[in-house]
N, C-alpha and C positions, 0 to 999 in steps of 0.2 A: 536429308539424308550424311551424308559426306560431310559438311560442315557441320554438326551436330557434333562427327565420331571429329574430328578433327581438335575442335570447341572443348570435347571429355579431354581426350591427350592435351591442352594445349594446357588447359586448368590443372589438371593433375600433377605437369612439369613442372611448372613455376610453384602448388600447395605444397611439391613436396622436398623442393630446395632448402639451397642455406647460405647464406654471403658469410665469411668472417674472419673481422679483421683483428692481429695482436698486436701485443708487444713481451719483450723476450725477455726477464730484467733480468736472467741466469741463467749463463752460461760456455759452460762448460767442457775445455780439448784435451782428449788425452788421448799418450802418445803412447804402446808399451808400458799399461797400465797408469799410471805417468797425468795425473791429472789436475788441470790448467784451471787456477777459474778465469775465466779475462773479463775486459772492464768496455765498458755499452751497456748498447740498450740492441735486442733484438727489435726485427720486427717484425712480421708478418700480413698475409691474404691471400685468399682463398677458396673453393667454394665446393660445395655439398650436397651434391642426389641422392637420396634415402630412395631406397626402392621397400614398399610393404614395411613404413616402421625404424628398421628392425638392421639391411644389412640395404650399402651404399658405399658409391667411389667418392674420391675425390681427386680437388692439384688442393695445393699450397705451396705461394713462393714464399719461404725463408728466407730475409737476408741475418749476417751474420755479423755483431761487430763487430768494424775498424782500429783496425790496432793504433790507427791514427797516417804511415807511413807509405809507402811506395814498393812495400815485401808485405805487405799484410800473405799465411798466409792458410785464412780462412777462409771457406769461398759461399755465397749463397748458396739453396738449393731447392729448384724444381721438386717438386716431392708430389710423382699421382701414388695411389696407393683406393687401399680399400677398408671397409672402415666395421666398424658393427657400434651400438649402439645396444645393448639391457637398462635398461626402467630398470632398475634401487625405490622405491615409493614412486611415488605420484611426483613429484618433481625434480629427480634426479636421476641421473641418470650411466652408469658406466663406458665409458671411451675407448678400445682399442681402436688402434689401425697394424697396416702394415702394405708394404711398399714400396716402392723404387725410390730413390731420387738419384739426379743430377744436378752434375755439379752447375757450378753456374759461375756471373761474373771474373772478374781480375780477379787474379792469383800471381805472387814472385814476379808481379811486373807483364804477362802475360793474360790466356785466359783458360780459367778449372777448366776446360775440357779438352784442352793441350796438354797436361799436369791431370789428371783427376779422374777415374771410367766409370760409368754409375755404377750404383750398389744399394742394396736393401736398406732402407728402416720402419723403423717399427716405433706403435709407441703407447702407451694409454690413461688415462685421466677419470673427472668427470665433470660431468655436464646439469650444468641449476637453470632450467626456465620452468613460467607460472603455464599451469595450463591456457589453452587461448591467444594467450600476448609474447606479437613471435621474438622479442628478444630477451636473449638470451647470456648466459658468459659459459664456460669452459676451462679447467682448469688441465693444460698436460704434460706431459714429458715426454719427448721423444727423441732418440737416438741412432744419433745418422751415421749409417757403419762408413767410413773415408780410407778408396784406393789409390795410392797412386801410383802411377801406371809407371814408374822409374823405378820405385824403392817397396821393398815390399816389411812392412811397415803398418801392426797391429792400431790405425788411428781410429776415432767417435769423437764424434760434437752430438756434445748432451746441452736441451735448451728447459728449460720448467716457462709454459709461457699464458701467459692469459690472456681468452680471443672473445671478443664483443661479438652473439653469435644471431643473424638476424631473417629467421624464415618465413615464405613466401612462398 
């Protein structure tokens, strides 16, 4: 009986999980309300665990486009979040995310954790997936708030990402 219970738990866990790989072709940095489009493309990889199909939790690592020198001022982000997916028809779902981002990587010649505090991130988008087919597409707009430890300026890093998803 214990083996059957463990098997049911393992199958349920695997059946409601999702891997994500994506690109961020549009990246916008804002400092005190002044927006600047960033050259280059960011990438992301993530994992989500859904509970009863509507609510879940996930984590995603997002790279920022590098500006090509040692004075990169945009960190990469590790984004841990809760996610809600609301059905919109049979093949679309509205997606909303809210969570905490942890700046990672190197900025200003040092590590991002030396310069930035963890802050709130949020976003939304639309997911397309055919029924009974494990692969889907997701378009998301995410806003990463940024707080430098030594400077009190309003900073945001906004991304529009396109993700390929694999549910298993």
